[in-house]
C-alpha positions in Angstrom: 0.6 -17.3 8.7 1.6 -20.9 7.7 5.1 -21.4 6.4 5.2 -22.9 3.0 7.0 -26.0 1.9 7.3 -24.7 -1.8 10.8 -24.6 -3.1 11.9 -21.2 -3.8 13.2 -20.3 -7.1 15.9 -17.8 -7.2 15.7 -17.0 -10.9 12.1 -15.9 -10.3 12.9 -13.8 -7.3 10.5 -15.4 -5.0 9.9 -14.0 -1.5 6.3 -14.7 -0.2 4.8 -12.4 2.2 4.0 -14.1 5.4 2.6 -11.5 7.9 -1.1 -11.2 8.1 -1.0 -7.6 9.6 1.1 -6.5 6.7 -1.1 -8.1 4.1 -4.2 -6.4 5.6 -2.2 -3.1 5.5 -1.9 -3.6 1.7 -5.3 -4.3 1.2 -6.3 -1.2 3.0 -4.0 0.8 0.7 -5.3 -0.9 -2.3 -9.0 -0.4 -1.2 -10.5 -2.8 -3.4 -14.1 -1.9 -4.7 -16.8 -4.3 -5.9 -16.6 -2.8 -9.5 -12.8 -3.4 -9.6 -11.0 -5.6 -12.3 -7.6 -6.6 -10.9 -4.6 -8.1 -12.3 -2.1 -9.5 -9.8 1.4 -10.1 -10.8 3.1 -13.1 -9.1 0.5 -14.3 -6.7 2.5 -16.8 -5.2 0.4 -18.9 -2.8 -2.2 -16.5 -2.8 -1.9 -14.9 0.6 -2.8 -11.4 -0.8 -4.9 -12.6 -3.6 -7.3 -14.4 -1.0 -7.9 -11.0 0.9 -8.6 -9.1 -2.3 -10.6 -11.5 -4.6 -13.7 -11.9 -2.6 -14.4 -8.0 -2.7 -13.8 -7.3 -6.3 -15.6 -8.0 -9.4 -13.1 -10.1 -11.2 -9.3 -10.9 -11.0 -6.8 -12.5 -13.0 -3.4 -13.8 -11.6 -0.4 -14.1 -13.7 2.1 -16.7 -12.2 5.3 -17.9 -13.9 6.0 -20.9 -11.4 4.1 -24.0 -12.8 4.1 -25.5 -9.3 2.1 -22.8 -8.1 -0.7 -23.0 -10.8 -2.4 -26.0 -9.5 -2.1 -25.1 -6.0 -4.0 -21.7 -6.9 -6.5 -23.4 -8.7 -7.3 -26.0 -6.0 -8.0 -23.2 -3.3 -11.6 -23.1 -2.4 -11.4 -19.5 -1.3 -10.2 -18.6 -4.8 -12.9 -20.6 -6.7 -13.7 -18.3 -9.9 -10.0 -16.7 -10.0 -8.5 -16.7 -13.3 -5.0 -18.1 -13.1 -2.8 -17.7 -16.1 0.6 -19.5 -16.3 3.1 -17.1 -17.9 5.7 -14.3 -17.9 3.8 -11.0 -17.2 6.2 -9.1 -19.6 4.7 -11.3 -22.4 1.2 -10.5 -21.5 -1.1 -7.7 -23.1 -3.6 -6.4 -20.9 -6.0 -5.8 -23.8 -6.0 -9.5 -24.5 -6.3 -11.1 -21.0 -9.8 -12.5 -20.0 -10.6 -9.5 -18.0 -12.5 -6.1 -18.6 -10.2 -3.1 -18.9 -9.2 -0.6 -17.6 -7.7 -2.7 -14.8 -6.1 -2.1 -11.5 -2.7 -3.8 -11.2 -1.2 -5.1 -7.8 2.1 -7.2 -7.7 4.9 -8.5 -5.3 7.4 -8.7 -8.4 10.8 -10.0 -8.8 13.1 -7.1 -8.0 15.3 -7.9 -10.8 12.7 -7.0 -13.2 11.4 -3.9 -11.7 12.3 -1.7 -14.5 11.0 -3.8 -17.3 7.6 -4.1 -15.4 7.4 -0.4 -15.0 8.0 0.1 -18.8 5.4 -2.6 -19.5 2.9 -0.4 -17.7 3.9 2.6 -19.6 3.7 0.8 -22.8 0.0 -0.4 -22.0 -1.2 3.1 -20.5 -4.6 2.8 -22.2 -5.5 -0.5 -20.2 -5.1 0.4 -16.6 -6.2 2.8 -13.9 -3.6 2.5 -11.2 -0.9 -0.1 -10.1 0.5 -0.9 -6.6 3.9 -2.4 -7.2 6.1 -3.7 -4.4 10.0 -3.3 -5.0 13.3 -2.8 -3.4 13.1 0.4 -1.2 16.1 1.9 -2.8 14.4 1.8 -6.2 11.2 3.0 -4.9 13.0 5.9 -3.4 14.6 6.8 -6.6 11.3 6.6 -8.4 9.4 8.9 -6.0 12.4 11.2 -5.5 12.1 15.0 -5.4 14.1 17.3 -7.8 17.6 18.2 -6.2 17.7 15.1 -4.1 20.4 12.4 -4.0 17.7 9.8 -5.1 16.5 11.9 -8.2 18.2 10.6 -11.3 17.6 9.2 -14.8 15.0 6.7 -13.9 13.0 9.3 -12.0 12.9 11.5 -14.8 12.1 9.1 -17.7 9.3 7.4 -15.7 7.9 10.4 -14.3 7.3 11.7 -18.1 4.3 9.1 -18.2 3.5 8.2 -14.4 2.6 9.7 -11.1 4.2 8.1 -8.2 3.4 7.9 -4.6 5.5 6.1 -1.8 2.9 4.2 0.3 5.2 2.7 2.9 8.2 0.7 3.5 8.2 -3.0 4.5 11.1 -4.8 6.6 12.6 -8.0 5.3 11.2 -10.2 8.2 7.7 -10.2 6.8 8.9 -12.6 3.8 9.6 -16.2 3.3 12.6 -16.4 2.6 13.9 -12.9 4.0 15.4 -10.8 1.4 18.6 -8.7 2.2 17.0 -5.4 1.6 13.8 -3.3 2.7 11.0 -3.2 0.3 8.4 -0.8 -0.4 5.1 -0.2 -2.2 4.6 2.5 -4.8 1.4 3.5 -6.4 1.4 4.5 -9.9 -1.2 6.5 -11.8 -1.1 7.9 -15.3 -0.6 11.6 -16.0 -3.5 13.0 -17.9 -1.2 13.9 -20.8 2.2 12.3 -21.1 4.9 14.8 -20.9 6.8 13.3 -24.0 5.0 12.2 -27.0 5.9 8.8 -28.3 7.9 10.3 -31.3 10.3 12.0 -28.9 10.9 9.2 -26.4 14.1 7.9 -27.8 15.7 11.4 -27.9 14.3 12.2 -24.6 15.7 9.1 -23.0 19.1 9.7 -24.5 19.3 13.3 -23.5 18.4 12.4 -19.9 21.0 9.4 -19.8 23.6 11.7 -21.2 22.9 14.6 -18.7 23.1 12.1 -15.7 26.1 10.2 -17.0 28.1 12.6 -14.8 25.7 13.8 -12.3 28.0 16.2 -10.7 29.1 18.0 -13.7 27.2 20.9 -15.3 24.8 20.3 -18.3 27.3 22.2 -20.5 29.8 19.6 -20.0 27.7 16.4 -20.1 25.6 17.7 -23.1 28.3 19.4 -25.3 27.8 17.0 -27.9 24.1 18.0 -28.3 23.0 20.8 -30.7 20.4 22.9 -29.1 18.3 25.8 -30.4 18.8 29.2 -29.4 15.3 29.1 -27.9 16.5 26.4 -25.6 19.6 27.9 -24.7 17.7 30.9 -23.6 15.3 29.0 -21.8 17.8 26.4 -19.8 20.8 27.5 -17.7 23.4 25.1 -19.0 25.5 25.8 -15.8 23.0 23.9 -13.7 23.5 20.2 -12.7 21.1 17.7 -14.1 19.4 17.0 -10.7 18.1 20.6 -10.6 16.1 20.1 -13.5 12.3 19.0 -13.7 11.1 16.4 -16.0 9.2 19.2 -17.7 12.5 21.2 -18.2 14.1 18.1 -19.7 11.3 17.6 -22.0 11.6 21.2 -23.2 15.0 20.4 -24.5 14.0 17.9 -27.1 
């Protein structure tokens, strides 16, 4: 892989993948199909884009760096690719020039991982699956099992809407410039029926936040300000710690 002379912008968390074998592994994991409509978040110089675009029906790339827009548009291997200059968090899939539901891929700025995941949740009707590269520590939290150290508020709230699969870990030395942390790819799919209806989301989020505010304490201490029905009190043992409760158990409390 060539080394780019692009001036990396720290504010946009730019770390470009620069290892052909790793890029090929990502493509095999995504397994693009001829019928696919794909949105790529942050294509950079198109190293992954050029490996996927020829094998799908259509593809839109959302890039925030204006210096990369013209570069992408001038690549002969990407002729026909729809390149949009903008912030992914300000885009609505429904109104992008692509047929939905789409598949989403992205090597995203790690400082906006949470907003992008909630961006996906807000647009559940318009995508099928998403492969998001993120800091390994965050990936482990999202895919954590009940009762483990990594299991926490973020795991519970996101899993009310999404299924998560930890695909593989990515070392720093395959990026230019090298990040200081390991990365990982998570595959997201949608639950057939969200565990929490929209009207209960705010209460659910607050409940989970309070429960994990002191994760080593029992629920009867962290949730003592909450007024629960007798039915909930009979169903949930409040001497338990929050990391022992499933998402479904938390949902049953709201």
